[in-house]
N, C-alpha and C positions, 0 to 999 in steps of 0.2 A: 176450497177457495171462495171467499165471499164475492158478491157482485162488485163492490167497490175495489177489492183487490184486483179483479180482472180489469176494471176500468183503468186503473193507474198504471198497469203494466203495458198498456197499448202505447204505440208511438204517439198517438193523438187521443187522449181520453175524451175529447169532444166537449170538455167542460172545465172551467177554471177551478183550481183548488182554493177552498175557503177555510180559513182558520178562525174559529170562534173562541171567545174567552168568557168564562163565568167566574165572578168573584163573590164569595160569601161575605156579606157585610156583618159588622159587629152585632146588629140586631137580629140576624138570622135570615134576612132577605137576601136576594141574589141580584147583582148587577150584570148585565150581559152586553157585550160590545164586540166589534170586529173592526178591521182596518178599512173597510169600504170596498165596493166593487170597482172595476177598472173604469166604468163609464159614469158612475155617480156616487154620491155619499148618502143614499137613501137607506133607511133601516131595512132589515130583512127578517124573515121568520124561519125558524128551524124547530123541529119537534124534539121534546125531551123524551126520556125512555118510556114515559107513560102515554106518548102520542099527542100531548098538548102542545100547540104551537106557541113558541116563545119568541119574543121580539128582541133582536140584537141591534144596538145603536151603532152607527158608523162613527168612529173616532180615528183621526190620524194616529198611527202607531208604528213602531218598529220593534221586531222581536229578534233577539240574537242568542246563540248558545244553546238552542234546544236540541242539538244533536245528542244522540244516545250512544255511549261507548261501552264496550264489555270489559274494559280494564281501566285502571287509574282512578283518580278521584271522580266523584259524581259531578256532573256539570251543574253550574249555578247560572241559569239563564237570566237575561236581562230583558225587561219589557219597558220600552219608552213610549209613553202615551202623551199626546198633545193636550195641553191645558190652556190654550189661548182662550181668553174670555171665560175661564173656569168651566170649559166644556166637560173635562173629566170630573171635576168636583160636582157638577150638576148631575152627571150620569150616575154617580154613586150616592145620590140623595143628600148632597151637601156635607158629607162626611169629609173631614180632613184626611188627605192621603196617608198621613203618618199613622192614622188609626187603623189602617189596613194591615199593619205589621202583625204577623201571626195568623192571618186569615188564609183560607184556602182559595187557590186559583186553579180552575179546571180548563184545560185546553182541549177543544173538540175540533176535529178536522173532517171535512166532507167535500163533495163537489157541488158546484153551483146548481147543477140539474136536480139535486136532491133537496133543495130548499123548498119550503112551503109554497105552493102555487106553480111549481115547475113540473116538468113531465115525470121526473123520478121521485116525486114526493111519496114517502111511504110511512106507514105506522106499524111497528116502531121505525125510527129513522135509520137511514143508511149512512154509516160513518165509520171512520177508523176508531180503534180503541182510545178511550179518553186517557189523558195524562194529567195527573194531579200534582200540583206544587204548593208550597207554602210561601207566602210573601215574607221574606226574611228581613228586609229593610228597605227604606227609601235611599237609594244610592246617590241620587242627585235630584235637584228641584230648582226650577227657575220659572220665569213668567211664561215660557214657551211650552215646557213639558215637564213630566215627572218620570223618573227612571226607577223602576223597582228591581231589586235583585231577588231571585227566587231560589228555592232549595227543595230537594226531595224531602218528603215528610220524615224519612229515616236518616237524613243527613244534617240534622240540626243539633246543636249542642246548647243545652240550657234554654231551649225555646219551647213554649207551651204549644201543644198540638190538639185542637186549638184551645187556648186558655187553660190547658191542663198540663201539668208537669209529668213527663214520662219518668217513672221511678220503678226500678226493679222490685218485684214482689208485691206491688200494689196495683189494684185495678184502675185503669185510666178512664173507664166509662162513667157516664152520668148514671147514677142509680135509677133503675127502672126507665131509662131513657128510651128503650126500644121495646117496651112491653106491648103485648098484642092488643091491649085495650086502647092503645094510642093509634090515631090515624097514621097510616104508613108514611105519609108525606111529612109528618111531624116527629117521627122517631129519630132519636139522637144516639149515636154510638152503638154498642152491641149488647148492653145489659137488658135482657128480656124478662127479668124477674117481674112477676105481676102479683105476687102474694096469694095466688089462687090455688095453692096446694091443698087447702081446706082439710086439715086434720079435724077430727070430730071430737068434741068434748062432751062427756056425759055429765049433765048438770042435775041429774036426779029425775025430775019429772019430765024433762024434755032434752032433746039433743041440740046443742048449739054448734053449728058449723061456722068456723071462723077462719081467718087467714093466719099465716105464720108471721109473727112480728118479732123483730130483733132490734137491739140498739147498737150504737157504735162500738160497744164493748163486746159484741158477739154474745149477748145474753138474750135468751128467749123471754118474750113478754107474753104471759098467759092470762086467761080470764080469771078474775077473782072468784068466779063461781065454782072453780075447782076446789075440792075438799083438801085442805092442807092439815095433815096430822101433826100434832105437837111431838117433836122428836123426844124419845125417852132413852131407850137402851139399844134399839136395833131398827133397821130400816130395810125395806124391800125394793129391789131395783124397779124403776119405773114410777114408783109412787112419789107423791109430793109431801113435803114436810115444812114445818115452820119452827123457828127458834126465836127467843126473845132478843131484842136489841134495845136496851135501855139507855143507850148513849146518843140517841138522835135528838137534834135540835131543829125545830122548824122556824121559818120566817113568816110571821103573821102578815096579814094583808096591810097592816100599818107599818111593817118593817121591823117590828120588835122580834127578838130572838127568844123562843120559848122552848123549854125542855119538854119533849113528848112523854117522857117517863115510861111507864110500863106498857104504853100502847104501841111501842116500836117493835116491828117484826122483821126477820129475815126469811126469805122464801127459797126453797131448795127443791131440786129433783134428785132422787137417788139413782145413781148409774149402775152400781153393783151392790148386791146384798152386803150389808156392813153393820157393825156395832159401833163404829167410830162416829163421833159427832160431826155434823156438817161444818165445813170451812172452805174458804176460797182456795186453799192449798191442798185439799184432800181430793185425790183423783176419783174417789168414789161418789163425789157430789158435784152437782152443777147448780150454781146460783141462777135463779130466775127472778123476773120482776112480774108484777101483776098489773092489769089494767081494769078499770071500772067502766061499765056502760054509763054514758053521760046522764046526769040528773041535775036539774037546776037547784035542787035542795041540798046538794052535797058540797062540802068544802074540800077542795083539792089542795094538798099540802106541797109546799116548796121547802126544801131542807137546806141547811148549811152545807151538807154533803149532797150536791146536785144529783148524784147517782140514784138517790132515793126519791127524787121528785115524782109526783103522781103522774100516772098515765091514764088517759081518758079516750075511750072510743066514741066518736060522735059521727053519725052518718057514714059509717064504714071507714073513717079515717082516724088514725091514731095520733094523739097529741100528747105532749108532756109539758107540765108546768116548768117555766124557766127559772124564776126567782121566788118572789113572794107567793104565799098561799093565795088561792083564788076562792074568796068567800062565797058561800051559798047565795044564789040569787044575784051575784055581781060578777059573773064570769066574763062578760064582755064578748066581743067578737073573737072567734077562733081563727086567728091569722098568725103567721110567723112574725114574731115581734118581741116586745118586752115581757109579755105574759105567757105566751105559748110558743112552742116550737114543734117541728115534726117529731113524732115518737118513733117511727120506724125508719132507722138510718143504717146504711151499710157501713161496716168497718173497713171496707176497701182492701181486704186481705184475702189470700187464698182460703184461709180458714172461714172467713165471712161467707164466701161463695159456697164453700162445701157445706156449711151448716144449713144453708137455705136449700140448695139444689139436691142435697142428699137426705132431706127430711122425709121420714117415712111414718105413716100412721101405725100405731101399736095397738095390740088387742086391748079391749076394755079391762080396766083394773078397778077393783073395789074402791069406791069413793072418787073416781075420776078416770082419766085416761092419760097414758103417756103421750105427751105432746109430740115428741119425735124420737125416733131411734136413728142415729146417724149411721149410714152404711159405710163399709170399709172399701167400697169401690174407689180406686185411685182416680184423681182428676185427670183430664186430658193433658198430655204433655205440652208445655209451651204456652198455656193460656188458661183462662177461666172458662168454666162450662157455659157461662152466659154469653161468651164471645161468639158472634157470628161473623163469617167472612163476608165483608161488604165491599162492593166496588166503589 
């Protein structure tokens, strides 16, 4: 039994019960407030889980329906907050209360003696388990107060959580939102993919250690330094091959459509020894894309079929041409926009997760190295391997 559990079971806990509320705002910041102490409406401080003292603003409010039952429908609590003189609007940074729909509200409960500056102040803080709700709607609003209706995160129909639609079979997390290279306070969701699996590519005179890159179609994107053999009559598992694609048309930097002619190529990796020609429907083959190391003297093509648009690695980040070809010496700034977009994008499916997290380095093969061999280990039941349990 924790210290606060023992306190609350006494006939006189010796300290007032304090309910604190934290609202995640659309921009990602957090507004903190509470109903005020019995003797004043001064702000108070309480520590977060990292021990940092957070300030809570006193605002008149009334909370109803927060009781938890073990049967029947989930409760939909209501939180009425005073807004005389726009006190609530000011506390949430001038945001219209309607814009809080879909955002997360966390209720924290402790005793007054555990607030910062009091005798029971501890690091980490002493409190009851947090309860998280989603602001479902503004139930009512007038010049005196705003009433929010809340719902449990798993009790919403057609509501984004937050700003993401829950769809069976698709990953709801922001791609790489919780990767280890991101500061812990800035991590979002549970996807901890960080590209750092580093399969090794034999480039002949040197070894180039790179990240695993994939596009939204679950196709691996490999360095153009790999040796691609022109397919003739047979292929060996793990090796890379190329075939002619004379039907490609590119969009020049001026917008003109030009036939690429004999310069068009398809790139493949053989999965099983075969004499059958590569194709997207042949299970013995896997289509791959290639990327170039950035050079200011290279023209990067954008095609009428955008799946073939050029990929470029610049300062460790993968980019893809969006529309028109980017002429040599006139590539401009590499930012997401009309000319460039992110090259490494998750397909948001179980398959997408599996191809990344099950990637394994293969033994060196003449002319290159097999980028990945996907293991047959089943994924964890009920979720993606990137999903971490988060409080």
